[in-house]
C-alpha positions in Angstrom: 0.0 0.0 0.0 1.3 3.5 -0.8 1.5 6.0 2.0 2.4 9.6 2.2 6.1 10.0 2.7 8.4 12.9 3.8 8.0 16.4 2.5 10.0 16.8 -0.7 12.1 19.9 -1.3 10.7 22.8 -3.3 10.7 22.4 -7.0 12.6 24.3 -9.7 9.5 26.3 -10.3 9.6 27.8 -6.8 13.1 29.3 -7.4 12.5 30.4 -11.0 9.7 33.0 -10.6 10.1 36.2 -12.5 7.6 39.0 -13.3 6.9 40.0 -16.9 4.0 40.4 -19.2 0.3 40.5 -18.5 -0.5 40.9 -14.8 3.2 40.5 -14.0 3.4 37.0 -15.3 5.6 34.4 -13.8 7.9 33.1 -16.6 10.2 30.1 -16.7 13.0 30.7 -19.2 13.8 27.1 -19.8 16.4 26.1 -22.5 15.1 24.9 -25.8 14.1 21.3 -25.8 12.5 18.7 -28.0 8.7 19.1 -28.0 7.8 15.5 -27.3 5.9 13.4 -24.8 7.7 13.5 -21.4 5.7 10.6 -20.1 4.7 12.7 -17.0 1.1 12.5 -16.1 -0.4 15.5 -14.2 -4.0 14.8 -12.8 -6.4 16.0 -10.2 -5.7 19.6 -10.8 -7.7 22.1 -8.7 -6.9 25.9 -8.8 -8.2 28.3 -6.1 -10.6 25.6 -4.9 -12.6 26.0 -8.1 -13.4 29.7 -7.4 -12.7 32.8 -9.4 -9.4 34.6 -8.8 -9.9 38.2 -7.6 -6.9 40.5 -8.3 -6.5 44.1 -7.1 -3.8 46.7 -7.9 -1.2 46.2 -5.3 -1.3 42.9 -3.4 0.3 39.8 -4.8 -2.4 37.0 -5.1 -1.4 33.4 -4.6 -4.3 31.1 -5.5 -4.0 27.7 -3.8 -3.3 24.9 -6.2 -3.1 21.1 -5.9 -2.5 18.3 -8.3 -1.0 14.8 -8.6 1.9 13.6 -10.8 3.0 10.2 -12.1 6.6 9.9 -13.5 7.7 7.8 -16.4 10.1 4.8 -16.1 13.6 5.9 -15.2 12.5 8.8 -13.1 11.9 8.8 -9.3 10.2 11.1 -6.8 13.4 10.7 -4.8 15.2 12.9 -7.3 12.9 16.0 -8.0 15.7 17.8 -9.8 15.2 15.6 -12.9 11.6 16.5 -13.6 9.2 19.5 -13.5 5.4 19.7 -13.7 3.3 22.8 -13.0 0.0 24.2 -14.0 -0.6 27.7 -15.5 -3.4 29.9 -17.0 -3.2 31.2 -20.5 -5.1 33.0 -23.3 -4.7 32.4 -27.0 -2.3 29.8 -28.2 -0.9 27.6 -25.4 2.7 27.2 -26.9 3.0 30.9 -27.6 1.7 31.9 -24.2 4.1 29.5 -22.3 7.2 30.3 -24.4 6.8 34.1 -24.6 5.1 34.8 -21.3 2.4 36.8 -23.2 -1.1 36.1 -21.8 0.4 33.6 -19.3 -0.2 33.4 -15.5 1.7 31.3 -13.0 3.4 29.2 -11.7 4.3 29.6 -8.1 6.1 27.4 -5.5 5.0 23.8 -4.9 5.9 21.1 -2.4 5.4 17.5 -3.4 4.7 14.6 -1.1 5.9 11.2 -2.2 3.2 8.5 -2.6 5.7 6.0 -4.0 8.8 6.0 -6.2 6.8 7.3 -9.2 3.9 9.2 -7.8 3.5 12.3 -5.7 0.8 14.6 -4.4 1.7 18.3 -4.9 0.3 21.5 -3.3 1.2 25.1 -3.3 0.0 28.3 -5.0 0.1 30.2 -8.3 1.7 33.6 -8.2 -0.1 36.7 -9.7 1.7 40.0 -9.4 -0.9 42.9 -10.0 -0.4 45.7 -12.4 0.7 48.4 -9.9 3.7 46.4 -9.0 4.7 45.7 -12.5 6.5 47.8 -15.1 4.2 46.7 -17.9 0.7 48.2 -18.1 -2.3 45.8 -17.9 -5.7 45.8 -19.5 -9.2 45.4 -18.0 -9.9 42.9 -20.9 -8.0 40.4 -18.9 -11.0 40.1 -16.5 -12.4 37.1 -18.2 -12.1 33.3 -18.3 -8.5 31.9 -18.7 -7.8 28.5 -20.1 -5.8 25.9 -18.0 -2.6 24.3 -19.1 0.3 22.3 -17.6 4.0 22.4 -18.4 6.0 19.2 -18.2 9.8 18.9 -18.5 12.5 16.2 -18.1 16.1 17.0 -17.1 19.3 15.0 -17.4 21.0 13.3 -14.4 23.2 16.3 -13.9 23.6 19.8 -15.3 22.5 20.2 -18.9 19.7 21.4 -21.1 16.1 20.2 -20.9 15.7 16.7 -22.4 12.1 17.1 -23.3 9.2 19.4 -22.6 5.5 19.7 -23.5 2.5 21.9 -22.9 -0.9 20.2 -22.4 -4.3 21.8 -22.2 -6.7 20.9 -19.5 -10.6 21.1 -19.6 -12.4 23.9 -17.9 -11.3 27.5 -17.2 -10.6 29.9 -14.4 -12.3 33.3 -14.1 -10.0 36.2 -13.4 -11.9 39.2 -11.8 -11.2 42.8 -10.7 -11.3 43.5 -7.0 -14.2 45.6 -5.7 -14.9 47.5 -2.4 -18.1 48.9 -0.9 -18.5 51.2 2.1 -21.5 51.9 4.4 -22.7 54.9 6.5 -26.1 54.9 8.3 -27.5 58.1 9.9 -28.7 59.6 12.1 -27.6 57.8 15.2 -29.3 57.5 17.6 -32.7 57.6 15.9 -36.2 57.6 17.2 -38.3 54.5 16.4 -40.5 55.1 13.3 -38.2 57.8 11.9 -36.3 57.5 8.7 -32.7 56.1 8.5 -30.6 57.1 5.5 -28.0 54.5 4.5 -25.3 55.6 2.1 -22.3 53.8 0.6 -20.0 53.7 -2.4 -18.9 50.9 -4.7 -15.5 51.0 -6.3 -13.4 48.5 -8.3 -9.8 48.4 -9.5 -8.8 49.5 -13.0 -6.0 47.3 -14.2 -5.4 49.6 -17.2 -4.7 52.7 -15.1 -3.5 50.9 -11.9 -6.0 53.0 -10.0 -9.4 52.5 -8.3 -12.6 54.1 -9.5 -16.4 54.2 -9.1 -18.5 51.3 -10.3 -21.6 52.7 -11.8 -24.9 51.0 -12.7 -24.3 48.0 -10.3 -26.9 46.4 -8.1 -26.0 46.2 -4.4 -28.1 44.7 -1.6 -28.8 46.5 1.7 -28.8 44.1 4.5 -29.8 44.4 8.2 -29.0 42.3 11.3 -30.9 43.0 14.5 -28.8 43.5 17.6 -29.3 40.0 19.0 -29.7 38.1 15.7 -27.1 36.0 14.1 -27.9 36.5 10.4 -28.4 39.4 8.0 -31.6 39.8 6.0 -31.8 41.7 2.7 -34.0 44.7 2.9 -33.8 46.1 -0.7 -31.6 46.3 -3.7 -30.1 49.7 -4.9 -28.3 50.6 -8.1 -25.1 52.8 -7.9 -25.2 56.1 -9.7 -22.5 57.4 -12.1 -20.2 58.1 -9.1 -20.7 54.6 -7.7 -22.7 56.1 -4.8 -25.5 54.3 -3.0 -28.3 56.0 -1.1 -31.7 54.8 0.3 -33.9 55.2 3.4 -35.5 52.7 5.7 -37.8 53.0 8.7 -36.1 52.6 12.2 -37.6 49.7 14.1 -35.0 48.1 16.3 -31.3 48.3 17.2 -29.0 46.6 14.7 -26.4 46.7 12.0 -26.6 47.8 8.3 -24.3 46.6 5.5 -24.0 46.6 1.7 -23.3 43.4 -0.2 -22.3 43.3 -3.9 -22.5 39.8 -5.3 -20.0 40.4 -8.1 -20.3 39.4 -11.8 -18.3 37.8 -14.6 -15.6 40.6 -14.5 -15.7 41.8 -10.9 -15.3 40.1 -7.5 -17.8 40.2 -4.6 -17.6 42.9 -1.9 -19.1 43.3 1.5 -19.0 46.5 3.5 -18.3 46.8 7.2 -21.3 47.0 9.6 -22.7 50.3 10.8 -24.7 50.1 14.1 -27.8 52.1 14.7 -29.3 52.7 18.1 -33.0 53.0 17.9 -34.8 54.7 20.9 
């Protein structure tokens, strides 16, 4: 029976991260090699737990990634310097994206755990460096679905060029989305029961093209309320942001509690939940 063994050392991929290209892409500048079947099998790939990847303008994002590998005859998990296997995201042609770093995201650092001499379970994270940290301007068009691929390479039993490498497509895609933020402000406080409460807020999202943050107009946001001693929020109404991304509505004061705004996101923009603003009703 195969059992998990000791932690393997970090792979070549962890030490070869560079930033260049779209969204500060991580590129591996491997030597030219014969494009043929390496015999490595990468399976069970899961990126960011199957959820969209939300990227802002300043913070590095490292989506958790896990997969399994099986090595060909003549290669052993006991010698990780002789093989390399990592997933990546791309747009357009897979070979062009991987070789040039154009429209190519990932990889990051991975640690592999031996299952036996030829199989291992690997886990780690991709590495996405947002536009504001990169010298190359980005584009908001990158907020879309990215295809999934894997890079596989074999190395000689010592220093030397890559023996073989290949790029394989994988089914499915990963959605890349722009980060959003929403604020909340409920007034007056305190307020008499039965009087009107005005709840304001503002929805913004990052602009990858400019590297800044701006208002998100024409978006539907939910106003939610949680009574002082309750454990869950309830949606009171939905409000659409104006041209400045602003939110404004009124509700009738009935009991002490907390107001918040919730934006559910869309195909290009991540979700956002404001803080909680407490109102004392007297």
